[in-house]
N, C-alpha and C positions, 0 to 999 in steps of 0.2 A: 576729776575723779578717774577718768579713763587713763590718763598718763601715769597716775600714781598706782594704778592697778589695785585700788582699794574700794570697797563698797561701804564707805563710811558716811556718805552724804544721804541725808533724808530731805525730801522736799521741804524747804523753809528753814532748814537748820544751817547755822553758820559754821564754817570750817574751824576746827580747833587748832591750837598751836602745834600739836603733834601731827595733825594731818598736813599742815603747811610745811612743817619740817620734812616730812616724808616726801612731799611733792618736790621740794627743793633738792633733796638728795637724789631722787629719781631723775630729775632734769640734769643734774651734774653727771650722772652715770652715762648719759647719752652724748656727752660732749667730748670730742677728741681735741685736746689742747695743742698738740704738735705731732708732726710726723718727721722722722729722720729717714731721709731717702738716700740710699747709697749711690755713689757715682761710679761710672765705669773705670775711671782712673784711680779709684781707691778712696776718694774723699767722700764727704757727706754733705747734704743740704738739709737744713732744718726748715720745714714748712710750718708757719704759725698762723697765717690768716685763714679764715674759714673757707674762702673761695679756693685757695690753693689746696687745702686739705680735701675739699669736696671733689676737686678735679683729679687728685692723685689716687683716691680710693678705687675708682674703676680700673685705672692703669695697674694698680697693685694686683687686683684679682684676675685681670686679663693675663698678666705675666705669670701669675701663680698657676693658672690652669692651662697655659699654652702647652701644646704637645712638643716635647723635645725628644730628639733622637739620641738614644744612649748607645754606647758601644756594646753593651751586653743585651741589646734588644733581640738579637738573633740567637740567643742561647737556647738550648733544648732543656727539657725538664731534667734530664740526667745531669747536665752541667749545673743547673740550679741546685739540685739536691746534693750534688757533690759525692764524696765517698770514693770516687775513682772506679768503683765497680759497677756492676749491673744493678739497676734499680729493680727491686722485686715487683713482679706483676702477677695479677690473678690469672689462673688458667681459665679456659673456657668453661670447664666443669664448675669451678668455684664461682665464676660470674653467674652461671645459670642457677646455681644453688641459692644465691642471695637475691636474684631478680624474680620475685614472685609477690603475689598479693599477701599482705599481712593477714594472719589469722586472728580471730577474736581472742584466742588464748594469748598470742604474742602481745596484743594491745593491752589485755588485762594484766598480764605479768609486768609489763613495763609500768603501767599506771600504779599498780600496787607497790612496786619497788621505788617509786618516786617520792620525793619529799613533799610534805604538806606545806601549806602557806606559800607556795610558789606558783606563779601563773605561767604556764608553759607557752602561751601565745599572746597575741596583742589584745585578746578579748577581755583580759583581766580576771577571768575565772580561774580560781586556784585548783590545785590537784585535789584538795579536800572536796570541792564542789563536784568534780568529775567522779571521785570515788563514791560519793554519796548517791549520785544519780546514775552511776554506771549501769545498773540493771535496766534502766529506761533508755539511756543514751548509747550504750555500747554498740548495738547493731547499726545505729544511724552513723556513728563516728567511723565504724568499719567500712560502711558503704561510701562515705566521703573519702576515706583514705584510699579505697580502691579506685574511686572515680578520678581523683586529682592527677595521678601520674599519666592517665590516659588522655586527659584534656590538656595538661601542661599549662593551666592558667589559674589554678587555685592558689591562694596565698595563705 
């Protein structure tokens, strides 16, 4: 039952043909029948035994995530963005004008202009929920929004 990810079994009940079929299908999905490994010279090796496949999987991921030095690693942001000209930047006055605590009105305006049936975070609460409870939650959420940038650890 655990491998099939199904809650079909009840104590004392026999598995049905459908459950057994689903179990067999799930087992097949976890099986890697072969791996085609490229060679440095340009050829390929086909690995088919389970021991060869199990030995090659860690090698594949180690190679995939190994740090490689690229020729463009020392490029600047201007080189990356291209355009040949100067990359537009904010002035100190513009920076200071946007770096301030959010007001309750700004948060309210954003919430009211957002779509319903969308969860803005990982909590799963939709914008409709926040809109309905905003009179009760607004000041708490504003305090949280003010607190997080100062502590730099809120998610």
